[in-house]
C-alpha positions as CSV (number, residue, x, y, z in Angstrom):
1,M,107.7,146.7,83.9
2,E,103.9,147.3,84.1
3,E,103.9,145.3,87.3
4,M,106.2,147.9,88.9
5,E,103.8,150.8,88.3
6,E,102.1,150.6,91.7
7,E,105.6,151.0,93.3
8,L,106.0,154.3,91.5
9,K,102.7,155.9,92.6
10,C,102.2,158.1,95.6
11,P,99.8,156.6,98.2
12,V,98.1,159.9,98.7
13,C,97.4,161.3,95.2
14,G,97.7,158.0,93.3
15,S,99.8,159.5,90.6
16,F,103.5,159.1,89.8
17,Y,105.7,160.6,92.5
18,R,106.6,164.3,92.0
19,E,109.6,165.5,93.9
20,P,109.4,162.5,96.3
21,L,110.7,162.8,99.9
22,I,112.1,159.9,101.9
23,L,110.4,159.7,105.3
24,P,112.3,158.3,108.3
25,C,110.1,155.2,108.1
26,S,111.7,154.6,104.6
27,H,108.4,155.3,102.7
28,S,108.1,158.1,100.2
29,L,105.6,160.9,99.6
30,C,105.2,163.6,97.0
31,Q,106.4,166.9,98.5
32,A,103.0,168.5,97.8
33,C,101.1,165.6,99.2
34,A,103.3,165.6,102.3
35,R,102.4,169.3,102.9
36,N,98.7,168.5,102.3
37,I,98.5,166.0,105.1
38,L,100.4,167.9,107.8
39,V,98.8,168.2,111.2
40,Q,99.6,170.8,113.9
41,T,100.2,169.4,117.4
42,P,99.3,171.3,120.6
43,E,102.1,173.4,122.1
44,A,102.2,171.3,125.2
45,E,103.2,168.4,122.9
46,S,106.2,170.2,121.5
47,P,109.5,168.3,121.0
48,Q,111.2,170.5,123.6
49,S,108.7,169.5,126.3
50,R,109.0,165.8,125.5
51,R,112.8,165.9,125.4
52,A,112.7,167.5,128.9
53,S,110.6,164.6,130.1
54,G,113.1,162.1,128.7
55,V,110.7,160.7,126.0
56,S,111.8,160.6,122.4
57,D,109.7,162.0,119.6
58,Y,109.0,158.6,118.0
59,D,108.2,156.9,121.4
60,Y,105.8,159.7,122.3
61,L,104.1,159.7,119.0
62,D,103.7,156.0,118.9
63,L,102.0,156.1,122.3
64,D,99.8,159.0,121.2
65,K,99.1,157.7,117.7
66,M,95.4,157.1,118.4
67,S,94.9,160.8,119.3
68,L,96.4,161.8,116.0
69,Y,93.9,159.5,114.2
70,S,90.9,160.8,116.1
71,E,88.4,162.7,114.0
72,A,87.6,165.1,116.9
73,D,91.2,165.8,118.0
74,S,93.5,168.7,116.9
75,G,92.8,170.5,113.7
76,Y,94.3,169.6,110.4
77,G,96.6,171.9,108.4
78,S,95.1,174.2,105.9
79,Y,96.8,176.2,103.2
80,G,98.6,179.1,104.8
81,G,97.9,178.0,108.4
82,F,96.2,175.5,110.7
83,A,92.7,175.8,112.0
84,S,90.6,173.7,114.3
85,A,88.4,171.2,112.6
86,P,85.8,169.4,114.9
87,T,85.2,166.5,112.6
88,T,87.3,165.7,109.5
89,P,86.6,162.2,108.2
90,C,89.4,159.9,107.0
91,Q,89.6,159.4,103.2
92,K,91.2,156.9,100.9
93,S,93.7,157.7,98.2
94,P,93.3,156.1,94.7
95,N,95.7,153.4,96.0
96,G,93.3,152.6,98.9
97,V,95.6,154.1,101.6
98,R,94.0,156.1,104.5
99,V,94.9,159.7,104.4
100,F,93.8,162.7,106.5
101,P,93.1,165.7,104.1
102,P,93.1,169.3,105.1
103,A,90.1,170.5,107.0
104,V,89.7,173.5,104.8
105,P,90.3,173.2,101.0
106,P,92.7,175.7,99.5
107,P,91.2,178.8,97.9
108,P,91.4,178.6,94.1
109,H,93.4,181.8,93.8
110,L,96.2,180.5,96.0
111,P,99.4,178.9,94.5
112,P,100.2,175.2,95.0
113,P,101.0,174.2,98.6
114,A,104.7,173.6,97.8
115,A,105.1,177.3,97.0
116,L,103.6,178.5,100.3
117,A,105.4,179.9,103.4
118,P,107.5,177.5,105.6
119,V,105.7,174.9,107.7
120,P,104.6,176.3,111.1
121,R,106.0,175.0,114.4
122,N,104.9,171.7,115.9
123,A,103.8,170.3,112.6
124,C,103.2,166.5,112.6
125,L,103.2,164.2,109.6
126,T,101.6,160.7,109.7
127,C,102.9,158.2,107.0
128,P,99.8,157.0,105.1
129,Q,101.3,153.6,104.6
130,C,102.7,152.5,108.0
131,H,100.8,155.2,110.1
132,R,103.9,156.2,111.9
133,S,103.7,159.8,113.2
134,L,106.7,162.2,112.7
135,I,107.3,165.6,114.3
136,L,108.9,168.1,111.9
137,D,111.8,170.2,113.1
138,E,112.5,173.9,112.2
139,R,113.5,172.8,108.7
140,G,110.1,171.5,108.0
141,L,109.8,169.3,104.9
142,R,113.3,170.4,103.9
143,G,114.6,168.0,106.6
144,F,113.5,165.0,104.5
145,P,115.9,164.0,101.7
146,K,114.7,163.7,98.2
147,N,114.4,160.3,96.7
148,R,116.4,160.9,93.5
149,V,116.7,157.2,92.8
150,L,112.9,157.0,92.7
151,E,112.8,160.0,90.4
152,G,115.2,158.3,88.1
153,V,113.2,155.1,88.0
154,I,110.0,157.0,87.2
155,D,111.7,158.9,84.5
156,R,113.0,155.8,82.8
157,Y,109.7,154.1,83.2
158,Q,107.8,157.0,81.7
159,Q,110.3,157.0,78.8
160,S,109.8,153.3,78.2
161,K,106.1,153.8,78.1
162,A,106.2,156.7,75.7
163,A,105.4,156.5,72.1
164,A,107.9,156.1,69.3
165,L,110.8,158.6,69.7
166,R,110.3,161.7,67.6
167,C,112.8,164.1,66.0
168,Q,113.7,166.9,68.3
169,L,114.4,169.4,65.5
170,C,111.2,169.1,63.4
171,E,109.2,172.3,63.8
172,K,105.7,170.9,62.9
173,A,104.5,167.3,63.3
174,P,107.8,165.8,64.4
175,K,108.8,162.8,62.4
176,E,109.9,159.5,63.9
177,A,113.6,159.7,64.9
178,T,116.0,157.4,63.0
179,V,119.3,158.2,64.9
180,M,120.5,159.8,68.0
181,C,123.8,161.6,68.5
182,E,125.5,160.6,71.7
183,Q,127.6,163.7,71.9
184,C,124.8,166.2,71.0
185,D,122.2,164.1,73.0
186,V,119.6,164.9,70.2
187,F,117.3,162.6,68.3
188,Y,117.1,163.3,64.5
189,C,114.9,162.2,61.7
190,E,116.6,161.5,58.4
191,P,116.0,165.0,56.8
192,C,117.0,166.9,59.9
193,R,120.2,164.8,60.3
194,L,121.3,165.6,56.8
195,R,120.4,169.2,57.3
196,C,121.7,169.9,60.8
197,H,124.2,167.1,61.5
198,P,126.2,166.5,58.3
199,P,128.9,163.8,58.6
200,R,131.8,166.3,58.0
201,G,133.9,168.7,59.9
202,P,133.8,168.6,63.7
203,L,130.6,166.5,63.6
204,A,132.3,163.7,61.7
205,K,133.6,162.3,65.0
206,H,130.2,162.2,66.7
207,R,128.7,158.8,67.2
208,L,125.3,158.2,65.8
209,V,123.3,155.3,67.3
210,P,119.8,153.9,66.7
211,P,117.0,155.6,68.8
212,A,116.4,152.6,71.0
213,Q,120.1,152.4,71.9
214,G,120.2,156.1,72.4
215,R,117.3,155.8,74.9
216,V,119.3,153.3,76.8
217,S,122.3,155.5,76.8
218,R,120.3,158.4,78.1
219,R,118.9,156.2,80.9
220,L,122.4,155.3,81.9
221,S,123.7,158.8,81.9
222,P,124.8,160.0,85.3
223,R,122.2,162.0,87.2
224,K,122.7,165.0,89.3
225,I,124.7,164.3,92.5
226,S,122.4,164.5,95.6
227,T,123.3,167.1,98.2
228,C,123.0,166.9,102.0
229,T,119.7,167.9,103.5
230,D,121.4,169.7,106.4
231,H,124.0,171.4,104.3
232,E,122.5,172.0,100.8
233,L,125.8,173.2,99.3
234,E,127.6,170.0,100.3
235,N,127.5,166.7,98.4
236,H,127.3,163.4,100.2
237,S,130.7,161.9,100.6
238,M,130.5,159.3,103.5
239,Y,127.9,156.9,104.9
240,C,126.9,156.9,108.6
241,V,126.7,153.3,109.8
242,Q,124.8,154.2,112.9
243,C,122.2,156.4,111.3
244,K,122.2,154.4,108.1
245,M,122.2,157.4,105.8
246,P,124.7,159.3,103.5
247,V,126.3,162.4,105.1
248,C,128.5,165.2,103.9
249,Y,131.9,166.3,105.1
250,Q,130.4,169.2,107.1
251,C,128.1,166.7,109.0
252,L,131.2,164.9,110.1
253,E,133.0,168.0,111.2
254,E,130.2,170.0,112.9
255,G,126.9,168.0,112.9
256,K,125.4,165.2,114.9
257,H,127.4,162.5,113.0
258,S,130.8,163.7,114.2
259,S,131.1,160.9,116.8
260,H,129.4,158.2,114.6
261,E,131.1,155.4,112.7
262,V,131.3,156.3,109.0
263,K,132.5,154.5,105.9
264,A,133.3,155.4,102.3
265,L,130.2,156.2,100.3
266,G,131.3,154.2,97.3
267,A,132.2,151.1,99.3
268,M,128.9,151.1,101.1
269,W,127.1,151.7,97.8
270,K,128.7,148.6,96.3
271,L,128.1,146.6,99.6
272,H,124.4,147.5,99.7
273,K,124.0,146.8,96.0
274,S,125.5,143.4,96.6
275,Q,123.2,142.8,99.6
276,L,120.2,144.0,97.6
277,S,121.2,141.7,94.7
278,Q,121.6,138.7,97.2
279,A,118.2,139.6,98.7
280,L,116.7,139.8,95.2
281,N,118.0,136.3,94.4
282,G,116.0,134.9,97.3
283,L,113.0,137.0,96.3
284,S,113.4,135.9,92.7
285,D,113.3,132.3,93.8
286,R,110.1,133.0,95.7
287,A,108.7,134.9,92.7
288,K,109.6,131.9,90.5
289,E,107.9,129.6,92.9
290,A,104.9,131.9,93.0
291,K,104.7,131.8,89.2
292,E,104.9,128.1,89.2
293,F,102.3,128.0,91.9
294,L,100.0,130.3,89.9
295,V,100.4,127.9,86.9
296,Q,99.5,125.1,89.2
297,L,96.4,127.0,90.4
298,R,95.3,127.8,86.9
299,N,95.7,124.1,86.0
300,M,93.7,123.3,89.0
301,V,90.9,125.6,87.8
302,Q,90.9,123.7,84.5
303,Q,91.0,120.4,86.3
304,I,88.2,121.5,88.6
305,Q,86.1,122.4,85.6
306,E,86.8,119.1,83.9
307,N,86.2,117.1,87.1
308,S,83.0,119.0,87.7
309,V,81.7,118.1,84.3
310,E,82.8,114.5,84.8
311,F,81.3,114.3,88.3
312,E,78.0,115.8,87.2
313,A,77.8,113.3,84.4
314,C,78.6,110.5,86.9
315,L,76.0,111.8,89.3
316,V,73.3,112.0,86.6
317,A,74.2,108.5,85.5
318,Q,74.0,107.2,89.1
319,C,70.6,108.9,89.7
320,D,69.3,107.7,86.3
321,A,70.4,104.2,87.2
322,L,68.5,104.4,90.5
323,I,65.4,105.8,88.6
324,D,65.6,102.9,86.1
325,A,65.9,100.4,88.8
326,L,62.9,101.9,90.6
327,N,60.9,101.9,87.3
328,R,61.8,98.2,86.7
329,R,60.8,97.4,90.3
330,K,57.6,99.4,89.7
331,A,56.8,97.3,86.6
332,Q,57.4,94.1,88.6
333,L,55.1,95.2,91.5
334,L,52.4,96.3,89.0
335,S,52.6,92.9,87.4
336,R,52.1,91.2,90.8
337,V,49.1,93.5,91.4
338,N,47.6,92.6,88.0
339,K,48.1,88.9,88.7
340,E,46.4,89.3,92.1
341,H,43.6,91.2,90.4
342,E,43.1,88.5,87.8
343,H,43.2,85.8,90.4
344,K,40.5,87.5,92.6
345,L,38.3,88.0,89.6
346,K,38.6,84.4,88.5
347,V,37.8,83.1,91.9
348,V,34.7,85.3,92.2
349,R,33.5,84.6,88.7
350,D,33.9,80.9,89.2
351,Q,31.9,81.2,92.5
352,I,29.3,83.2,90.6
353,S,29.0,80.5,87.9
354,H,28.9,77.7,90.4
355,C,26.3,79.5,92.6
356,T,24.2,80.4,89.5
357,V,24.1,76.7,88.4
358,K,23.3,75.6,92.0
359,L,20.6,78.2,92.3
360,R,19.1,77.2,89.0
361,Q,19.0,73.6,90.1
362,T,17.5,74.5,93.5
363,T,14.9,76.7,91.9
364,G,14.0,73.9,89.5
365,L,13.7,71.4,92.3
366,M,11.5,73.8,94.3
367,E,9.1,74.3,91.4
368,Y,9.0,70.6,90.7
369,C,8.2,69.9,94.3
370,L,5.4,72.5,94.3
371,E,3.8,70.9,91.3
372,V,4.1,67.4,92.9
373,I,2.3,68.8,95.9
374,K,-0.6,69.8,93.7
375,E,-1.2,66.2,92.6
376,N,-4.3,64.4,94.1
377,D,-3.0,60.9,93.6
378,P,-2.0,59.7,97.0
379,S,-0.4,56.5,95.9
380,G,1.6,58.2,93.1
381,F,2.7,60.9,95.5
382,L,3.9,58.5,98.1
383,Q,5.9,56.6,95.5
384,I,8.2,59.7,95.0
385,S,7.7,61.7,98.2
386,D,10.5,60.0,100.2
387,A,13.0,60.6,97.4
388,L,12.0,64.2,97.0
389,I,12.2,64.9,100.7
390,R,15.8,63.5,100.8
391,R,16.7,65.6,97.7
392,V,15.3,68.7,99.3
393,H,17.2,68.1,102.6
394,L,20.4,67.2,100.7
395,T,20.1,70.4,98.6
396,E,19.5,72.4,101.7
397,D,22.5,70.9,103.4
398,Q,24.7,71.8,100.4
399,W,23.7,75.4,100.6
400,G,24.6,75.4,104.3
401,K,28.3,74.3,103.9
402,G,29.8,77.7,103.1
403,T,28.3,77.9,99.7
404,L,27.0,81.4,100.4
405,T,30.3,82.7,101.8
406,P,32.6,84.6,99.4
407,R,35.8,82.6,98.6
408,M,37.8,85.8,98.0
409,T,38.0,89.2,99.7
410,T,37.8,92.5,97.7
411,D,40.9,93.8,99.5
412,F,44.4,93.5,98.1
413,D,46.6,92.2,100.9
414,L,49.7,93.7,99.3
415,N,51.4,96.3,101.5
416,L,54.3,98.1,99.9
417,D,57.0,98.9,102.5
418,S,58.6,102.0,101.0
419,A,59.7,103.6,104.2
420,P,63.3,102.2,104.1
421,L,63.7,103.2,100.5
422,L,62.4,106.7,101.2
423,Q,64.8,107.0,104.2
424,S,67.7,105.8,102.0
425,I,66.7,108.4,99.3
426,H,66.6,111.2,101.9
427,Q,70.0,110.0,103.2
428,L,71.5,109.9,99.8
429,D,74.5,112.2,99.9
430,F,78.1,112.6,98.8
431,V,80.7,110.8,100.8
432,Q,83.4,113.3,101.7
433,M,86.7,111.4,101.1
434,K,89.3,112.3,103.7
435,V,92.4,110.6,104.9
436,P,91.4,108.0,107.5
437,A,92.1,108.5,111.2
438,P,94.8,106.3,112.7
439,P,93.6,102.8,113.7
440,I,93.5,101.7,117.3
441,L,95.3,98.5,118.3
442,Q,93.0,96.4,120.5
443,L,95.4,95.3,123.2
444,E,93.0,92.8,124.7
445,E,93.0,90.8,121.5
446,C,96.7,91.1,120.6
447,C,98.9,88.2,121.8
448,T,101.9,86.0,120.9
449,H,102.3,82.2,120.8
450,N,105.7,80.7,120.3
451,N,107.2,82.7,117.5
452,S,103.9,84.0,116.0
453,A,102.0,87.2,116.9
454,T,98.3,88.0,116.4
455,L,97.3,91.6,116.2
456,S,93.9,93.2,116.1
457,W,92.8,96.7,115.4
458,K,89.8,98.9,114.7
459,Q,88.9,102.4,113.5
460,P,88.1,105.1,116.1
461,P,84.4,104.9,117.2
462,L,83.3,108.2,115.7
463,S,85.2,107.9,112.5
464,T,82.9,108.0,109.4
465,V,85.7,108.2,106.7
466,Q,85.7,105.3,104.3
467,V,88.7,102.9,104.7
468,E,89.8,100.7,101.8
469,G,92.5,98.7,103.7
470,Y,95.2,98.6,106.3
471,I,99.0,98.2,106.3
472,L,100.6,96.3,109.3
473,E,104.3,96.8,109.9
474,L,106.7,95.0,112.2
475,D,110.4,95.7,112.9
476,D,113.1,93.0,112.8
477,G,112.9,92.1,116.5
478,N,116.1,94.1,117.2
479,G,114.8,97.6,117.0
480,G,115.6,97.9,113.3
481,Q,113.5,99.3,110.5
482,F,109.8,98.5,110.1
483,R,108.7,96.4,107.2
484,E,105.2,95.6,105.8
485,V,103.9,92.2,106.8
486,Y,100.2,92.6,105.8
487,V,98.2,94.8,103.4
488,G,94.4,94.1,103.2
489,K,90.9,94.9,104.4
490,E,91.0,92.5,107.5
491,T,91.4,94.0,111.0
492,M,93.2,91.0,112.4
493,C,96.4,89.3,111.3
494,T,98.7,86.6,112.6
495,V,102.3,86.8,111.7
496,D,104.3,83.5,111.8
497,G,108.0,82.8,111.6
498,L,109.2,85.4,114.1
499,H,112.3,84.9,116.2
500,F,112.0,83.3,119.6
501,N,112.8,85.3,122.7
502,S,112.6,88.6,120.8
503,M,110.9,92.0,121.3
504,Y,108.9,93.1,118.2
505,S,107.3,96.5,117.7
506,A,104.1,96.6,115.6
507,R,102.1,99.5,114.2
508,V,99.2,99.8,111.7
509,K,97.9,102.5,109.4
510,A,94.7,102.9,107.2
511,F,94.4,104.0,103.7
512,N,91.8,105.0,101.0
513,K,91.9,106.7,97.7
514,T,92.6,110.1,99.4
515,G,95.8,109.0,101.2
516,V,97.3,107.1,104.1
517,S,96.5,107.8,107.8
518,Q,99.0,108.4,110.5
519,Y,100.4,105.3,112.3
520,S,98.6,103.9,115.3
521,K,100.4,103.8,118.6
522,T,103.3,101.3,118.6
523,L,102.7,98.0,120.4
524,V,105.7,95.9,121.7
525,L,105.3,92.1,121.6
526,Q,107.5,89.5,123.3
527,T,107.8,86.1,121.6
528,S,108.3,82.9,123.7
529,E,111.7,82.3,125.2
530,V,111.5,78.6,124.3
531,A,109.6,76.8,121.6
532,W,106.5,74.6,122.1
533,F,105.5,72.7,119.0
534,S,104.3,69.4,117.6
535,F,104.7,67.5,114.4
536,D,103.1,68.9,111.3
537,P,100.8,66.5,109.4
538,G,100.7,68.9,106.5
539,S,104.5,68.5,105.8
540,A,104.7,64.8,106.5
541,H,104.9,61.8,104.1
542,S,101.5,60.2,103.6
543,D,102.8,57.0,105.3
544,I,103.4,58.8,108.6
545,L,100.9,58.0,111.4
546,F,100.0,60.6,114.1
547,S,98.7,60.3,117.6
548,N,98.8,62.0,121.0
549,D,97.9,65.5,119.5
550,N,100.5,65.1,116.8
551,L,103.3,64.6,119.4
552,T,103.8,60.8,118.7
553,V,104.6,59.5,115.2
554,T,105.2,56.1,113.6
555,C,105.1,54.8,110.0
556,N,103.1,52.1,108.1
557,S,106.0,51.5,105.7
558,Y,109.3,49.7,106.0
559,D,110.9,52.5,104.0
560,D,112.2,55.6,105.7
561,R,109.7,58.5,105.8
562,V,110.2,62.1,106.9
563,V,108.1,64.3,109.1
564,L,108.8,67.9,110.2
565,G,107.9,70.0,113.2
566,K,105.4,72.9,112.9
567,T,107.8,75.6,114.0
568,G,110.9,76.9,112.1
569,F,113.9,78.5,113.7
570,S,116.2,81.2,112.4
571,K,117.5,82.7,115.6
572,G,118.3,81.8,119.2
573,L,119.1,78.6,121.1
574,H,116.6,75.7,120.9
575,Y,116.5,72.2,122.4
576,W,114.0,69.3,122.1
577,E,114.0,65.6,122.8
578,L,112.5,62.5,121.2
579,S,111.8,59.5,123.4
580,I,111.9,56.0,121.7
581,D,108.5,54.4,122.4
582,R,109.0,51.3,120.2
583,Y,112.3,50.0,118.7
584,D,112.0,46.6,116.8
585,N,114.5,44.8,114.6
586,H,117.3,47.4,115.0
587,P,116.2,50.0,112.4
588,D,118.2,53.3,111.7
589,P,115.9,56.3,112.6
590,A,117.4,59.7,111.9
591,F,116.9,62.9,114.0
592,G,117.9,66.5,113.2
593,V,116.7,69.6,111.3
594,A,115.7,70.3,107.7
595,R,114.5,72.9,105.2
596,V,110.8,72.9,104.5
597,D,111.4,71.4,101.0
598,V,113.4,68.4,102.2
599,L,112.8,65.0,100.5
600,K,110.1,63.1,102.4
601,D,110.6,59.6,101.0
602,V,114.3,58.9,101.9
603,M,116.3,58.9,105.1
604,L,116.9,62.3,106.7
605,G,120.2,63.7,105.5
606,K,120.2,62.0,102.1
607,D,119.8,65.3,100.3
608,D,121.4,68.8,100.9
609,K,118.2,70.0,102.7
610,A,118.7,68.1,105.9
611,W,121.3,67.8,108.7
612,A,120.8,64.6,110.8
613,M,122.2,61.9,113.1
614,Y,121.0,58.4,112.3
615,V,121.6,55.7,114.9
616,D,121.0,52.0,115.5
617,N,121.4,49.9,118.7
618,N,125.2,50.2,118.8
619,R,126.5,53.3,117.1
620,S,125.6,56.6,115.3
621,W,126.7,58.7,112.3
622,F,126.2,62.3,111.2
623,M,124.8,62.7,107.6
624,H,124.2,65.7,105.3
625,N,123.9,65.5,101.5
626,N,124.4,61.7,101.7
627,S,127.8,62.2,103.3
628,H,128.4,60.1,106.5
629,T,130.8,61.4,109.1
630,N,131.9,60.9,112.8
631,R,130.9,57.3,113.6
632,T,130.4,57.2,117.4
633,E,129.8,54.2,119.6
634,G,126.6,54.0,121.6
635,G,123.1,53.4,120.3
636,I,119.5,53.5,121.3
637,T,116.9,51.0,122.7
638,K,113.3,51.3,123.7
639,G,112.9,54.0,126.3
640,A,116.0,55.9,125.2
641,T,116.0,59.7,124.7
642,V,117.6,61.5,121.7
643,G,118.2,65.2,122.2
644,V,118.7,67.8,119.4
645,L,120.3,71.2,120.3
646,L,120.2,73.9,117.6
647,D,122.3,76.9,118.5
648,L,121.8,79.6,115.8
649,T,123.9,82.1,117.8
650,R,127.0,79.9,117.5
651,R,125.5,78.4,114.3
652,T,126.0,74.8,115.5
653,L,124.0,71.6,115.7
654,T,124.7,69.1,118.5
655,F,123.1,65.7,119.5
656,S,122.8,63.8,122.7
657,I,121.6,60.4,123.8
658,N,120.1,60.0,127.3
659,E,121.4,63.6,128.1
660,D,125.0,62.8,127.2
661,Q,126.5,64.4,124.2
662,Q,126.8,62.0,121.3
663,G,130.1,62.6,119.4
664,P,131.5,66.1,118.7
665,V,129.6,69.1,117.4
666,A,127.8,67.6,114.5
667,F,127.5,70.6,112.1
668,E,128.7,74.2,112.0
669,N,127.9,77.3,110.0
670,M,124.2,76.7,110.3
671,E,122.3,79.7,108.7
672,G,118.8,80.1,107.5
673,L,115.4,78.7,108.6
674,F,115.4,75.2,110.0
675,F,112.5,72.9,111.1
676,P,112.8,70.0,113.5
677,A,112.8,66.7,111.5
678,V,112.7,62.9,112.0
679,S,112.8,60.0,109.6
680,L,111.6,56.5,110.6
681,N,109.8,53.4,109.5
682,R,107.2,51.0,111.0
683,N,109.6,49.5,113.5
684,V,110.1,52.8,115.3
685,Q,107.7,55.0,117.3
686,V,108.9,58.3,118.9
687,T,107.3,61.0,121.0
688,L,108.3,64.7,120.9
689,H,109.1,66.7,124.0
690,T,109.5,70.5,123.6
691,G,110.0,73.6,125.8
692,L,113.0,72.0,127.6
693,P,115.9,73.8,129.2
694,V,119.3,73.5,127.6
695,P,121.2,70.4,129.0
696,E,124.1,70.7,131.4
697,F,126.7,69.3,129.0
698,Y,126.1,72.3,126.8
699,T,125.7,75.1,129.5
700,S,128.9,73.9,131.2
701,R,131.1,74.8,128.2
702,P,133.5,77.7,128.8
703,S,132.1,79.8,126.0
704,M,128.6,79.7,127.5
705,Q,129.8,81.2,130.8
């Protein structure tokens, strides 16, 4: 109940309501506080003048509300009268509500405001909660009904907050009560009960209850019946529906409610209680949701703290890893500098050693030659002079071949390019994870071929949100539900195995750890009306030989070998032909359709995965699951044409030779995915022709019209 305490406090004085009055705006004020904030309006603004002009009290006061709030407008009420106050600042009550106090404080010798003379004429009261201005009539504050329900709630609340119940008969230091008499309405301690309320005589029939139960009984006891504000001697007996207030019998007979619709007070009491209970149910649900939401928020606080610690640890670890990597790279670069240093020193020292030896040799040669020049023996000099001259010239030439040029520079030609790394460090920042923006389908790169569709998309140019992948969805070609056909990081996808002559809708969305984006705009794709395809080397037996861009096939074995077409069919009407290019020794080639896992090393139709017609030079048979049916006269020769017509709308398979139907409808109840198929050996060579119109023998059927 502590949460209810703010509802029980006056917005002006901040204390529990004392003699609360109900204002027409439904808010309440203490009677004393209401008198304290009264304001006198000018005579020209009296209710009579406004009624004469056709403007109601509330309308006028709402329009003139700002003047009532002005600090330099009319004076504020003082105790015993109203005086002009040039500037009286707005104040706030302990509850934080704006109030306009009296301009002149009451003299200390005067009694409380509630005991003063009646309110003067033209008094105005502004609700401190909704700021609605109210003009008081000649009754003054007595025109406002008392909020007895609020008084009762405050009384019960204060009783519940009181200390332990004490005995009401103890003269000094009342002891804690042990019982309460419901008839006497008195709390007794044990000694006082034995002394003042003995269980005999007339008191024997009184009911004694525990103090807590007695407190509840006292709360539930009926309170004084409220009386009418206009007729103080009359109790409320009816409820005015139009004015939404209880009224007395005299109000209905003489007052302003005589022509209003009224209802029984008890019935409306029960109805409003029911309505309030229903409204409380909805509010209770909201309060329950709010409590759950607060629990969620508190859990979020805990989670944020834990995530913060975890994230800080992760950040420190990442930065430490970068520092460790930089230190390792620093050690590697320093090692390279040291190697370069040692190499330069070695080269210079080697050159110093070599030059020192050479200089020593040159100096020795020079001293020797000077001593030879000092000799006076001509013949002896001439014996060695030619050799010395050559040695001197040779030595001089050796010094002139770059010997006196340093082999190594003192500069270290190692320039560390740290600018990109510094830029990366400066740009090191957190990536704000958000839901990606919807991808954009690139229409110029989206296309269809036969029964496959290629779609391409990209992220918006200005989008910087990280994307982990994409989800591509297509409908079923009939405007049905979308289904996922691709999930991955690529921005292009080709979807095979679609229906021919169908309209497909495609859309794509992006996702990351945060969530999934909105869908892109929907793109409508039209697959080919007829199929263009060739034989598939990947599905053929190894003995099959291909030529003419995989449109012509033969075989290098005398045994029957199977080859399939590249395109499968599961819907629509499809027709293709095979021309006989070579036909030797009257073999039995077979033509038809098959599943992708049909046997490749036997005649087509030997297993349950193929539906075929095999034919020689005189007759033909239909075969499925090694069952032969419908022998029909008429065969093939070189140059003949075999037609295969797969109608998945009627679920039938029909064959023709040279554009004439061969036998009846070969197979019915065809469902699933079928691939064009042929089985042949080395005596037969056929060429495939696709994208052909349906032959006349089939279109002329009545069911096709």
